[in-house]
C-alpha positions as CSV (number, residue, x, y, z in Angstrom):
1,M,0.0,0.0,0.0
2,E,1.4,3.3,-1.1
3,E,0.9,6.6,0.6
4,M,-0.1,9.9,-0.7
5,E,1.3,13.1,0.6
6,V,-1.1,15.9,1.5
7,D,0.2,19.4,2.5
8,V,-2.4,21.3,4.5
9,L,-2.3,25.0,4.7
10,L,-3.7,26.3,8.0
11,G,-4.0,30.0,8.3
12,G,-1.8,30.6,5.3
13,T,0.9,28.1,6.1
14,E,1.6,24.8,4.6
15,T,2.1,22.8,7.8
16,V,-0.1,21.9,10.7
17,A,1.1,22.6,14.3
18,G,0.8,19.7,16.6
19,Q,0.4,19.7,20.4
20,D,4.1,19.8,20.9
21,G,4.6,22.6,18.3
22,A,6.3,20.3,15.7
23,Q,5.7,20.9,12.1
24,L,4.3,17.7,10.8
25,P,3.1,16.8,7.3
26,I,-0.2,15.0,6.8
27,L,0.1,11.5,5.2
28,I,-2.9,10.0,3.6
29,P,-2.7,6.5,2.2
30,D,-2.8,6.2,-1.6
31,S,-5.8,4.5,-3.2
32,G,-3.6,2.3,-5.3
33,S,-4.2,4.1,-8.6
34,S,-1.8,3.3,-11.4
35,T,-2.1,6.6,-13.2
36,D,-0.3,9.9,-12.8
37,E,-2.7,12.8,-12.4
38,N,-2.0,16.4,-11.4
39,E,-5.1,17.7,-9.7
40,E,-5.9,21.3,-9.0
41,A,-6.2,22.6,-5.4
42,E,-9.3,21.6,-3.7
43,V,-10.9,23.9,-1.1
44,E,-12.7,22.4,1.9
45,P,-15.0,24.3,4.1
46,P,-13.5,25.2,7.5
47,D,-16.4,24.5,9.8
48,H,-16.1,20.9,11.1
49,P,-19.1,19.1,12.3
50,R,-19.6,19.7,16.0
51,L,-20.7,16.1,16.6
52,L,-17.5,14.7,15.3
53,M,-15.4,17.1,17.4
54,S,-17.2,16.1,20.6
55,A,-16.7,12.5,19.8
56,W,-13.0,13.1,19.2
57,A,-12.6,15.0,22.4
58,F,-14.4,12.2,24.3
59,S,-12.0,9.6,22.8
60,Q,-9.0,11.6,23.9
61,G,-10.2,12.1,27.5
62,M,-10.5,15.8,27.2
63,D,-13.0,18.0,28.9
64,P,-15.5,19.1,26.3
65,R,-15.6,22.6,27.7
66,L,-11.9,23.0,26.8
67,R,-12.1,21.8,23.2
68,R,-12.7,25.3,21.9
69,T,-9.5,26.7,23.4
70,A,-7.3,23.7,23.2
71,L,-7.7,23.3,19.5
72,A,-6.8,26.0,17.0
73,P,-9.7,26.8,14.7
74,P,-9.1,25.2,11.4
75,A,-8.5,27.5,8.5
76,P,-9.3,26.7,5.0
77,R,-7.3,23.9,3.8
78,V,-5.7,23.6,0.4
79,I,-5.1,20.0,-0.3
80,R,-2.6,19.1,-2.9
81,R,-2.7,15.5,-3.9
82,H,-0.3,13.7,-6.2
83,V,-1.3,10.3,-7.3
84,A,1.8,8.4,-8.2
85,R,2.5,5.0,-9.8
86,S,3.4,2.1,-7.7
87,S,7.0,2.0,-6.4
88,L,7.6,5.6,-7.5
89,H,6.4,7.3,-4.3
90,R,9.0,8.5,-1.7
91,H,8.8,9.5,1.9
92,F,11.4,12.0,2.9
93,S,13.1,11.9,6.2
94,T,12.4,15.5,6.8
95,Q,8.7,14.9,6.9
96,P,7.9,13.4,10.4
97,A,4.9,11.2,10.8
98,L,1.8,13.0,11.8
99,S,0.0,11.7,14.8
100,H,-3.3,10.1,14.2
101,S,-4.6,11.7,17.4
102,R,-5.2,15.0,15.7
103,P,-8.8,15.9,15.0
104,L,-8.1,16.6,11.3
105,D,-6.8,13.1,10.9
106,F,-9.9,11.8,12.6
107,L,-12.1,13.7,10.2
108,L,-10.3,12.3,7.3
109,R,-10.2,8.7,8.6
110,V,-13.7,8.3,9.9
111,P,-15.6,9.1,6.6
112,A,-13.1,7.1,4.7
113,A,-13.8,4.1,6.8
114,T,-17.6,4.5,6.4
115,G,-17.8,5.6,2.8
116,G,-14.9,3.8,1.1
117,E,-15.5,1.3,-1.6
118,P,-14.1,-2.2,-1.2
119,G,-11.1,-3.1,-3.2
120,F,-9.3,0.2,-2.7
121,G,-7.0,-0.7,0.3
122,N,-7.6,-0.2,4.0
123,A,-10.3,1.8,5.8
124,T,-8.1,5.0,5.7
125,E,-8.4,5.5,1.9
126,V,-10.0,8.6,0.5
127,S,-12.2,7.8,-2.6
128,E,-13.0,10.7,-4.9
129,S,-14.4,10.6,-8.4
130,E,-12.1,11.8,-11.1
131,D,-14.8,14.2,-12.3
132,D,-14.8,16.1,-9.0
133,E,-11.1,16.2,-8.2
134,D,-10.1,19.4,-10.1
135,E,-12.3,22.0,-8.4
136,T,-11.0,25.3,-7.0
137,P,-12.9,28.3,-5.8
138,A,-13.5,30.9,-8.5
139,P,-12.0,34.3,-8.0
140,G,-15.3,35.9,-7.7
141,S,-17.0,33.3,-5.5
142,P,-18.6,34.5,-2.2
143,L,-16.8,34.1,1.0
144,I,-18.5,32.8,4.1
145,P,-16.9,33.5,7.5
146,A,-16.3,30.7,9.9
147,S,-18.7,30.1,12.8
148,P,-17.7,31.9,16.0
149,S,-18.3,28.8,18.0
150,D,-15.6,26.9,16.1
151,I,-12.9,29.7,16.2
152,G,-10.9,30.4,19.2
153,P,-10.5,33.9,20.7
154,N,-7.0,34.3,19.3
155,A,-7.5,32.8,15.9
156,P,-7.7,35.3,13.1
157,A,-10.9,35.4,11.1
158,V,-10.3,33.9,7.7
159,P,-13.0,34.1,5.1
160,T,-14.0,30.7,3.7
161,P,-14.9,30.2,0.1
162,L,-18.1,28.4,-0.8
163,Q,-17.4,24.7,-1.1
164,D,-19.5,22.1,-2.8
165,P,-20.0,19.1,-0.5
166,A,-19.8,16.8,-3.5
167,A,-16.2,18.0,-4.3
168,A,-14.7,16.4,-1.3
169,G,-14.5,12.7,-0.4
170,D,-17.7,10.7,-0.1
171,G,-17.3,10.5,3.7
172,V,-16.8,14.2,4.1
173,A,-19.8,14.9,2.0
174,V,-21.9,12.6,4.2
175,E,-20.9,14.2,7.4
176,T,-21.4,17.7,6.0
177,E,-24.9,16.9,4.9
178,R,-25.7,15.6,8.4
179,T,-24.6,18.8,10.3
180,A,-24.8,21.7,7.8
181,P,-27.3,22.8,5.3
182,R,-26.6,22.3,1.6
183,R,-24.8,25.3,0.0
184,P,-24.9,26.2,-3.7
185,K,-22.0,25.0,-5.8
186,P,-19.6,27.8,-6.8
187,A,-18.7,28.4,-10.4
188,L,-15.4,26.8,-11.5
189,A,-12.4,28.9,-12.1
190,Q,-11.7,27.5,-15.5
191,A,-13.8,25.0,-17.4
192,A,-11.8,22.2,-18.8
193,P,-12.4,21.4,-22.5
194,T,-14.6,18.3,-22.9
195,A,-14.8,15.9,-25.7
196,P,-18.1,15.6,-27.6
197,T,-20.3,13.2,-25.9
198,A,-21.4,10.1,-27.9
199,P,-25.1,9.3,-28.2
200,P,-26.4,6.7,-25.8
201,A,-25.4,3.2,-26.7
202,G,-27.9,1.4,-28.9
203,Q,-29.8,4.5,-30.0
204,D,-28.5,5.0,-33.5
205,Q,-27.3,1.5,-33.7
206,G,-30.8,0.3,-33.0
207,D,-32.3,2.4,-35.7
208,E,-29.7,1.3,-38.3
209,G,-29.8,-2.3,-37.2
210,E,-33.5,-2.6,-37.0
211,G,-33.6,-4.4,-40.4
212,E,-30.5,-6.5,-39.6
213,T,-31.8,-8.4,-36.6
214,C,-34.4,-11.1,-36.1
215,S,-37.6,-9.8,-34.6
216,I,-37.9,-12.9,-32.5
217,C,-34.6,-13.2,-30.7
218,F,-33.3,-9.6,-31.5
219,E,-30.0,-11.0,-32.7
220,S,-28.4,-10.5,-36.1
221,W,-29.2,-13.1,-38.7
222,T,-26.4,-14.7,-40.7
223,N,-26.1,-15.8,-44.3
224,V,-25.2,-19.4,-43.4
225,G,-25.9,-21.7,-40.5
226,E,-29.0,-22.2,-38.4
227,H,-29.7,-18.6,-37.9
228,R,-29.5,-17.7,-41.6
229,I,-31.9,-15.1,-43.0
230,A,-35.3,-16.5,-44.0
231,T,-38.7,-15.1,-44.9
232,L,-42.4,-16.1,-45.1
233,R,-45.0,-15.5,-47.8
234,C,-46.0,-12.2,-46.1
235,G,-42.4,-10.9,-46.6
236,H,-41.2,-10.5,-43.0
237,L,-37.6,-11.6,-42.3
238,F,-36.5,-13.8,-39.4
239,G,-33.7,-16.2,-38.5
240,F,-34.4,-19.7,-39.8
241,K,-34.0,-21.3,-36.5
242,C,-36.2,-18.8,-34.7
243,I,-39.1,-18.9,-37.2
244,D,-39.0,-22.6,-37.5
245,R,-39.2,-22.9,-33.7
246,W,-42.0,-20.3,-33.7
247,L,-44.1,-22.2,-36.2
248,R,-43.6,-25.4,-34.3
249,G,-44.8,-24.1,-31.0
250,Q,-46.8,-20.9,-31.3
251,G,-49.2,-21.7,-34.1
252,A,-49.4,-21.1,-37.8
253,K,-49.1,-17.4,-37.8
254,C,-46.5,-14.8,-38.6
255,P,-45.0,-13.2,-35.5
256,Q,-45.4,-9.7,-36.9
257,C,-48.5,-9.6,-39.1
258,N,-50.4,-12.6,-37.7
259,K,-51.1,-13.9,-41.2
260,K,-51.4,-17.7,-41.6
261,A,-48.1,-19.4,-42.2
262,K,-46.7,-22.9,-42.0
263,R,-43.2,-24.4,-42.0
264,S,-43.4,-25.1,-45.7
265,D,-43.7,-21.4,-46.3
266,I,-40.2,-20.7,-44.9
267,V,-37.9,-19.6,-47.7
268,T,-34.2,-19.1,-47.0
269,L,-32.6,-16.1,-48.7
270,F,-29.1,-16.3,-50.2
271,V,-27.7,-12.8,-49.6
272,R,-24.6,-11.3,-48.1
273,N,-25.7,-7.9,-47.2
274,L,-29.4,-7.0,-47.0
275,R,-30.2,-3.3,-47.2
276,V,-33.6,-1.8,-47.9
277,V,-34.1,1.6,-49.5
278,D,-37.0,3.6,-48.1
279,N,-39.0,4.6,-51.2
280,I,-42.4,5.2,-49.6
281,E,-42.2,8.9,-50.5
282,Q,-41.1,8.1,-54.0
283,E,-43.9,5.6,-54.5
284,S,-46.4,8.1,-53.1
285,M,-45.1,10.7,-55.5
286,K,-45.5,8.3,-58.4
287,R,-49.1,7.5,-57.5
288,S,-49.8,11.2,-57.2
289,L,-48.2,11.8,-60.6
290,E,-50.2,9.0,-62.2
291,Q,-53.4,10.4,-60.8
292,E,-52.5,13.8,-62.1
293,Q,-51.7,12.4,-65.5
294,S,-55.0,10.5,-65.6
295,L,-56.9,13.6,-64.6
296,R,-55.1,15.6,-67.2
297,R,-55.8,13.1,-70.0
298,K,-59.5,13.1,-68.9
299,V,-59.6,16.8,-69.0
300,E,-57.9,16.9,-72.4
301,L,-60.4,14.4,-73.8
302,E,-63.3,16.4,-72.5
303,S,-61.8,19.5,-73.9
304,A,-61.4,17.8,-77.3
305,Q,-65.0,16.6,-77.2
306,C,-66.2,20.1,-76.3
307,R,-64.2,21.6,-79.2
308,L,-65.7,19.0,-81.6
309,Q,-69.2,19.7,-80.4
310,L,-68.5,23.4,-80.8
311,Q,-67.3,22.9,-84.3
312,V,-70.4,20.8,-85.2
313,L,-72.7,23.4,-83.7
314,T,-70.9,26.2,-85.5
315,D,-71.3,24.4,-88.9
316,E,-75.0,23.8,-88.3
317,C,-75.4,27.4,-87.3
318,G,-73.7,28.5,-90.6
319,K,-75.9,26.2,-92.6
320,L,-79.1,27.5,-90.9
321,R,-77.9,31.1,-91.6
322,R,-77.4,30.3,-95.3
323,Q,-80.8,28.7,-95.6
324,L,-82.4,31.7,-93.8
325,Q,-80.6,34.0,-96.3
326,E,-81.9,32.0,-99.2
327,L,-85.4,32.0,-97.9
328,K,-85.2,35.8,-97.4
329,T,-84.0,36.2,-101.0
330,L,-86.8,34.0,-102.4
331,M,-89.4,35.9,-100.4
332,A,-88.1,39.2,-101.7
333,Q,-88.6,38.2,-105.3
334,P,-91.6,39.9,-107.0
335,G,-94.8,37.9,-107.1
336,C,-93.8,35.6,-104.3
337,G,-95.8,37.1,-101.4
338,P,-96.7,35.0,-98.5
339,S,-100.5,35.2,-99.3
340,Q,-100.2,34.1,-103.0
341,P,-97.5,31.5,-103.4
342,S,-97.2,30.1,-107.0
343,G,-96.7,26.4,-107.8
344,A,-93.4,27.0,-109.5
345,T,-92.0,29.1,-106.7
346,T,-93.1,26.5,-104.1
347,M,-91.5,23.7,-106.1
348,G,-88.3,25.7,-106.5
349,L,-88.3,26.5,-102.8
350,S,-88.8,22.8,-101.9
351,Q,-86.0,21.8,-104.3
352,R,-83.6,24.4,-102.7
353,Q,-84.5,23.2,-99.3
354,D,-84.0,19.6,-100.4
355,G,-80.6,20.5,-101.9
356,A,-79.6,22.4,-98.7
357,K,-80.7,19.5,-96.5
358,G,-79.1,16.9,-98.8
359,G,-75.5,17.7,-98.1
360,H,-72.4,16.9,-100.0
361,Y,-69.1,15.0,-99.8
362,V,-66.1,16.5,-98.1
363,F,-62.5,15.2,-98.6
364,A,-61.4,13.4,-95.5
365,K,-58.2,11.4,-96.2
366,A,-55.9,10.1,-99.0
367,V,-54.2,6.8,-98.3
368,L,-51.3,5.4,-100.4
369,V,-52.1,1.8,-101.2
370,S,-49.3,0.8,-103.6
371,Q,-46.3,2.8,-104.7
372,T,-45.8,0.9,-107.9
373,G,-49.5,0.8,-108.8
374,G,-51.6,-2.1,-109.9
375,C,-54.7,-1.6,-107.7
376,R,-57.9,-2.8,-109.3
377,V,-61.0,-3.4,-107.1
378,L,-62.3,-2.2,-103.8
379,S,-64.7,-3.6,-101.2
380,Y,-65.8,-2.9,-97.6
381,C,-65.9,-5.4,-94.6
382,E,-68.5,-4.2,-92.2
383,P,-67.7,-6.6,-89.3
384,L,-64.1,-5.4,-89.2
385,S,-64.8,-1.8,-90.3
386,C,-62.1,-1.9,-92.9
387,L,-61.7,-1.3,-96.6
388,L,-59.9,-3.8,-98.8
389,A,-58.1,-2.8,-102.0
390,S,-56.5,-5.3,-104.3
391,Q,-52.8,-4.7,-105.2
392,P,-49.6,-6.6,-106.2
393,S,-47.4,-7.8,-103.5
394,P,-45.2,-5.0,-102.0
395,Q,-42.4,-7.6,-101.6
396,A,-42.5,-9.4,-104.9
397,T,-39.2,-11.2,-104.4
398,L,-40.2,-12.7,-101.1
399,V,-44.0,-13.0,-101.5
400,P,-44.9,-13.0,-105.1
401,G,-48.4,-12.6,-106.4
402,C,-51.3,-10.3,-105.4
403,G,-53.4,-9.7,-102.3
404,V,-55.4,-7.1,-100.5
405,K,-54.4,-4.2,-98.4
406,K,-56.5,-3.4,-95.2
407,I,-57.4,0.2,-94.6
408,S,-58.9,0.9,-91.2
409,T,-61.9,3.2,-91.3
410,A,-61.3,4.2,-87.7
411,S,-57.9,5.7,-88.2
412,L,-58.1,5.9,-92.0
413,K,-54.7,4.3,-92.3
414,A,-53.3,1.3,-94.2
415,C,-52.5,-1.4,-91.7
416,Q,-51.8,-4.8,-93.2
417,Y,-51.3,-6.7,-96.5
418,V,-52.8,-10.2,-97.0
419,P,-51.4,-12.3,-99.9
420,I,-54.1,-14.4,-101.7
421,H,-53.6,-15.0,-105.4
422,A,-50.8,-15.5,-107.8
423,K,-52.2,-13.1,-110.5
424,Q,-54.3,-10.0,-110.6
425,I,-57.5,-9.9,-108.6
426,R,-60.6,-8.9,-110.6
427,G,-63.4,-9.2,-108.0
428,L,-64.0,-8.9,-104.2
429,A,-67.2,-9.5,-102.4
430,F,-68.6,-10.0,-98.8
431,S,-71.8,-11.8,-97.8
432,K,-74.4,-10.4,-95.4
433,Q,-73.3,-13.0,-92.8
434,A,-70.9,-11.4,-90.3
435,D,-68.2,-14.1,-90.7
436,S,-65.5,-11.8,-92.3
437,L,-65.1,-14.2,-95.2
438,L,-63.7,-12.5,-98.3
439,L,-64.6,-14.0,-101.7
440,S,-62.0,-13.1,-104.3
441,A,-61.7,-13.9,-108.0
442,A,-58.4,-13.6,-110.0
443,L,-56.9,-14.4,-113.4
444,D,-55.0,-17.4,-111.9
445,N,-58.1,-19.6,-112.6
446,T,-59.1,-19.7,-108.9
447,V,-61.8,-18.5,-106.6
448,K,-60.8,-18.3,-102.9
449,L,-62.3,-17.7,-99.6
450,T,-60.1,-15.9,-97.1
451,S,-60.7,-15.4,-93.4
452,L,-59.8,-11.8,-92.5
453,L,-59.8,-12.8,-88.8
454,T,-56.7,-15.0,-89.3
455,N,-55.6,-13.6,-92.7
456,T,-55.4,-17.1,-94.2
457,V,-57.1,-18.7,-97.2
458,V,-59.6,-21.3,-96.0
459,Q,-61.0,-22.6,-99.3
460,T,-59.8,-22.6,-102.9
461,Y,-61.8,-23.5,-106.0
462,N,-60.1,-24.2,-109.3
463,T,-62.2,-22.9,-112.2
464,G,-60.0,-24.0,-115.1
465,R,-60.3,-20.5,-116.7
466,P,-59.5,-16.9,-115.7
467,V,-62.2,-15.5,-113.4
468,W,-63.3,-11.9,-114.1
469,S,-66.0,-11.4,-111.5
470,C,-67.7,-13.0,-108.4
471,C,-70.5,-12.5,-106.0
472,W,-72.4,-14.1,-103.1
473,C,-76.0,-15.4,-103.2
474,L,-77.9,-13.1,-100.9
475,D,-80.8,-15.6,-100.5
476,N,-78.4,-18.4,-99.4
477,N,-75.0,-17.7,-98.0
478,N,-73.8,-21.2,-98.9
479,Y,-73.7,-20.4,-102.7
480,I,-71.2,-18.3,-104.6
481,Y,-70.9,-17.4,-108.2
482,A,-67.8,-17.0,-110.5
483,G,-67.9,-15.3,-113.9
484,L,-65.3,-16.7,-116.4
485,N,-63.7,-15.2,-119.4
486,N,-65.7,-17.3,-121.8
487,G,-69.1,-16.0,-120.6
488,T,-69.9,-19.0,-118.3
489,V,-71.0,-18.6,-114.8
490,L,-70.1,-21.3,-112.2
491,L,-72.1,-22.0,-109.1
492,Y,-70.2,-23.3,-106.0
493,D,-71.5,-24.6,-102.7
494,T,-69.2,-23.8,-99.8
495,R,-70.1,-27.0,-98.2
496,D,-68.8,-29.0,-101.2
497,T,-65.1,-28.4,-101.7
498,S,-64.6,-30.6,-104.7
499,T,-66.1,-28.7,-107.7
500,H,-68.9,-26.5,-108.9
501,I,-72.5,-27.8,-108.6
502,Q,-73.9,-26.0,-111.6
503,E,-72.8,-24.2,-114.8
504,L,-74.8,-21.3,-116.4
505,N,-73.9,-21.2,-120.1
506,P,-74.4,-17.9,-122.0
507,L,-77.1,-17.7,-124.6
508,G,-75.3,-15.4,-127.0
509,S,-71.6,-14.5,-127.4
510,R,-68.7,-15.8,-125.3
511,C,-67.5,-12.5,-124.0
512,P,-66.0,-12.4,-120.5
513,V,-68.4,-11.8,-117.7
514,A,-67.2,-8.4,-116.5
515,S,-69.7,-8.0,-113.6
516,L,-71.9,-10.2,-111.4
517,S,-74.7,-8.8,-109.1
518,Y,-77.3,-10.7,-107.2
519,I,-80.8,-9.3,-106.5
520,P,-82.5,-11.0,-103.6
521,R,-86.2,-11.9,-103.6
522,A,-88.4,-9.1,-102.3
523,A,-92.1,-8.4,-101.7
524,S,-92.4,-6.1,-104.7
525,S,-95.2,-6.2,-107.2
526,A,-93.0,-4.7,-109.9
527,F,-90.1,-7.2,-109.5
528,P,-90.6,-9.8,-106.8
529,C,-88.2,-12.5,-108.1
530,G,-84.6,-12.9,-107.3
531,G,-81.6,-13.9,-109.3
532,L,-78.3,-13.1,-110.8
533,I,-77.5,-10.4,-113.3
534,A,-74.4,-11.1,-115.5
535,G,-73.0,-8.3,-117.5
536,S,-70.6,-8.7,-120.4
537,L,-69.3,-6.5,-123.2
538,E,-72.2,-7.6,-125.4
539,G,-75.0,-7.0,-123.0
540,G,-76.6,-8.4,-119.9
541,C,-78.6,-11.5,-118.8
542,F,-80.8,-12.0,-115.8
543,W,-80.7,-15.6,-114.4
544,E,-83.9,-15.9,-112.4
545,K,-83.6,-18.4,-109.6
546,V,-86.6,-20.7,-109.7
547,D,-85.5,-23.1,-107.0
548,E,-82.3,-24.2,-105.3
549,T,-80.9,-25.9,-108.4
550,S,-82.7,-24.4,-111.5
551,Y,-82.3,-21.0,-113.1
552,R,-84.3,-19.3,-115.9
553,P,-82.4,-16.9,-118.2
554,H,-83.8,-13.5,-119.3
555,I,-82.0,-11.4,-121.9
556,L,-82.1,-7.8,-120.8
557,P,-82.8,-5.1,-123.5
558,L,-79.4,-3.4,-123.4
559,E,-77.3,-1.9,-126.2
560,T,-75.0,-4.3,-127.7
561,G,-71.3,-3.7,-127.8
562,G,-70.0,-1.3,-125.2
563,C,-71.5,-2.4,-121.9
564,T,-68.6,-2.3,-119.4
565,D,-70.4,-2.7,-116.0
566,I,-73.7,-3.4,-114.4
567,Q,-74.4,-2.6,-110.7
568,V,-77.5,-3.2,-108.7
569,E,-79.4,-1.3,-106.0
570,P,-81.4,-4.2,-104.4
571,D,-83.8,-2.1,-102.3
572,S,-85.1,0.1,-105.1
573,R,-84.8,-2.7,-107.7
574,H,-82.7,-0.6,-110.0
575,C,-79.6,-1.3,-111.9
576,L,-76.9,1.0,-113.3
577,V,-75.5,0.1,-116.8
578,T,-72.3,1.8,-118.0
579,Y,-71.6,2.2,-121.7
580,R,-68.4,3.2,-123.4
581,P,-68.3,6.2,-125.8
582,G,-69.2,5.2,-129.4
583,R,-70.1,6.6,-132.7
584,S,-73.7,7.4,-131.8
585,H,-72.7,8.5,-128.2
586,P,-69.3,10.2,-128.0
587,S,-69.3,10.4,-124.2
588,L,-69.4,7.9,-121.3
589,R,-73.0,7.2,-120.3
590,C,-74.4,5.7,-117.1
591,V,-78.0,4.6,-117.6
592,L,-80.2,4.0,-114.5
593,M,-82.7,1.3,-115.3
594,E,-85.6,-0.1,-113.4
595,L,-86.2,-3.9,-113.3
596,S,-89.7,-5.1,-114.0
597,R,-91.6,-8.3,-114.7
598,A,-94.4,-8.5,-117.3
599,P,-97.7,-9.9,-116.1
600,Q,-98.3,-13.6,-116.8
601,Q,-100.8,-14.0,-119.7
602,D,-100.3,-17.7,-120.4
603,S,-99.8,-20.4,-117.8
604,A,-97.5,-22.3,-120.1
605,Q,-95.3,-19.3,-120.7
606,P,-93.5,-17.9,-117.6
607,P,-93.5,-14.1,-117.1
608,A,-90.7,-12.3,-118.8
609,C,-88.3,-10.1,-116.8
610,S,-87.0,-6.9,-118.3
611,C,-85.8,-3.4,-117.6
612,H,-86.4,0.1,-118.9
613,P,-84.2,3.3,-118.6
614,V,-85.1,5.9,-116.0
615,Q,-82.3,8.4,-116.1
616,T,-79.2,8.9,-118.1
617,F,-76.0,10.5,-116.9
618,S,-73.2,11.7,-119.2
619,A,-69.5,12.0,-118.3
620,G,-66.2,12.5,-120.3
621,S,-65.3,11.3,-123.7
622,S,-62.7,8.7,-122.7
623,C,-63.1,5.2,-121.3
624,K,-60.2,2.9,-121.8
625,L,-60.5,1.0,-118.5
626,L,-63.3,-1.2,-117.1
627,T,-64.4,1.1,-114.4
628,K,-66.8,-0.1,-111.7
629,N,-69.4,2.4,-110.8
630,A,-71.9,2.6,-107.9
631,V,-75.6,3.3,-107.3
632,F,-76.8,3.6,-103.7
633,R,-79.2,5.3,-101.3
634,R,-78.5,8.9,-100.5
635,P,-77.1,9.2,-97.0
636,A,-79.6,10.2,-94.3
637,R,-82.5,10.1,-96.9
638,D,-84.1,6.9,-98.0
639,D,-86.3,8.4,-100.7
640,S,-83.4,9.4,-103.0
641,T,-80.7,7.6,-104.9
642,L,-77.2,8.7,-105.8
643,V,-75.2,7.6,-108.8
644,C,-71.3,7.7,-108.8
645,A,-69.1,7.1,-111.8
646,G,-65.4,7.6,-112.6
647,D,-64.5,10.0,-115.4
648,E,-61.2,9.2,-117.1
649,A,-61.2,12.4,-119.1
650,S,-61.1,14.6,-115.9
651,N,-59.6,12.1,-113.5
652,S,-62.5,12.6,-111.1
653,T,-65.5,11.0,-109.4
654,M,-68.8,12.4,-110.5
655,V,-71.9,12.3,-108.2
656,W,-75.4,12.7,-109.6
657,D,-78.8,12.8,-108.1
658,A,-80.8,9.9,-109.5
659,S,-84.2,11.6,-109.2
660,T,-83.3,14.9,-111.0
661,G,-80.2,13.8,-113.0
662,A,-78.4,16.9,-111.7
663,L,-74.6,16.7,-111.1
664,I,-74.1,17.3,-107.4
665,Q,-70.3,17.1,-107.1
666,K,-67.1,16.4,-109.0
667,L,-64.5,14.9,-106.7
668,P,-61.0,15.3,-108.1
669,A,-58.4,12.5,-108.3
670,D,-54.8,12.2,-109.4
671,L,-55.4,9.2,-111.7
672,P,-58.4,7.6,-113.4
673,V,-60.8,6.2,-110.9
674,L,-61.2,2.3,-111.2
675,D,-63.6,1.5,-108.4
676,I,-66.1,3.3,-106.1
677,C,-67.4,2.0,-102.8
678,P,-69.9,3.7,-100.4
679,F,-69.9,2.6,-96.8
680,E,-71.2,3.5,-93.3
681,A,-68.7,3.8,-90.4
682,N,-68.3,5.7,-87.2
683,Q,-71.8,7.0,-87.4
684,G,-71.1,8.6,-90.7
685,S,-71.5,8.1,-94.4
686,Y,-68.4,7.9,-96.6
687,L,-67.4,7.4,-100.2
688,A,-64.1,5.8,-101.3
689,S,-62.6,6.1,-104.7
690,L,-59.7,3.9,-105.8
691,T,-57.0,4.6,-108.4
692,E,-54.0,2.6,-109.3
693,K,-52.0,3.9,-106.3
694,M,-54.2,6.0,-104.1
695,L,-57.4,5.6,-102.1
696,K,-59.3,8.8,-101.4
697,I,-62.0,8.9,-98.8
698,Y,-64.8,11.5,-98.6
699,K,-67.3,12.1,-95.8
700,W,-70.9,13.1,-96.4
701,E,-71.9,16.3,-94.6
């Protein structure tokens, strides 16, 4: 046990006077510390506890009444302590041993014996915390004079600085609290610099390690071994050993979310470092962005619809204003007062109103079908809402032959090419049955059925000769017709894939059948029968269908030599016959003829079917191509008929009113028009005209 030297300054000196007047140093046993520390001076309050002084006097056999005069009043003591390492402390011979009978030594020993900690030597050790060792009175600290009862009559009054009881040893602090009230702690003379304090253990580490520990045992999982990282179907992570034990004993539930789980749901994860990025705010922002974009698209769509409605209303308002202006002009004419309307004026007014209400075609879109040309015929598929135009293959080296190009009526764009035949296609037709089967005839001696749903040929019929035209039987969708180049018409049954079931031979010349049109049976007194109209360069023939297997021919009274096309309007029982320019008629003529059947006079003779002209329409003076024309009902009006024909002289499509014979419009084209097809789509009426390269679409307004 080493000792620690303590020099006590009493009344301004560094020694303590004993009873015999000798100058004795005070020796305090060392606490056994192994570190060297230089501690600042420590001030101890001078007033000793009275109870301890009486006990000391009683132990020395002294009269308690003389203790005030026998002992010098203690002055403030400055204790200098030097803690030295073991085997380095010296005791000089000039420092005599201090008697332990002194009251100061008693005060130092008694608290040490009661408050010392075990393991620090004998009972005379003084234990002080390292944090409270370096305390000195501040220069400006208040001074408290000593109590008169503890100071002798001859002792000088020495002011005592304010001392914190906690700054001394633990025993001294205890005794001070027993006898004296607690005094405030003085300010330190100089604050020692302190190192930045670390956060409490486990605070940050707990937050960062929250996703690195098992929620059952709160220990870090591993990437191998029994406590390797594992997960359940719900996605929570555990140690394999912990979650396996949990599911064995606690029940089939996840410890965190209480979802049903079983041991077979445990999946081990093969990871080295598992780190999760917190993207809750990012996902929330994404959802907000998507909602905003959805709302924006909705608002833009509503805005576009409103603009469209505004445009439609503006157009209607303009039309009404023009009609009103025309009515005002007619009413302002002389002799047309409101009280005396004439018949001619009333008729003219009604015609003008009909013309104003009738509308006209407006150019909508031009679609390039083939860059090299070669387009020939046109048809419309109502189930798929698309136009089909025949054309040569765009990749002749890879896919030789000819096919059809699909043009969507929704977007008015060419979308797909479907190869069908090896040579040029001369006829396209659809049945009334919504099965999207396309009937096509070509010069490669075949008639084919193509499914537009799969874009594949489902049936092929070999005719033995080039086919110029084709059509469906509108009374029975199982029958199809093919017109050959020798004037013969072949009848096929789609249920029989071997050969044709009937052949209709021409009565006159063997000219190619340029057009085939079927008229269904109808409850009409003028023309109730149904059948097939075959048109050739020499004229036309109506094949009346008597029953399923027999046909009766009727030669139509047409001009011989020059008939290029015959088209039928089945509802009104009219047909449109096109004639080439000739010597007697130098211009192209389209004659609208009404079909009729003569009354039966003899039971042995069947009634004859014929036709007579109703209206004639004249076009240009050139006709080198076999143009297909059209006759159809006027859009939005069932009581009127329109006639459309291509004019090679002006490269245009001419539109006439069938009832008056007046030319309504002349729609320009870049090349001669080869085929015309009216159709209904998108709640509107359209007209398509086909040239060798382009397809022009017009909308009725």
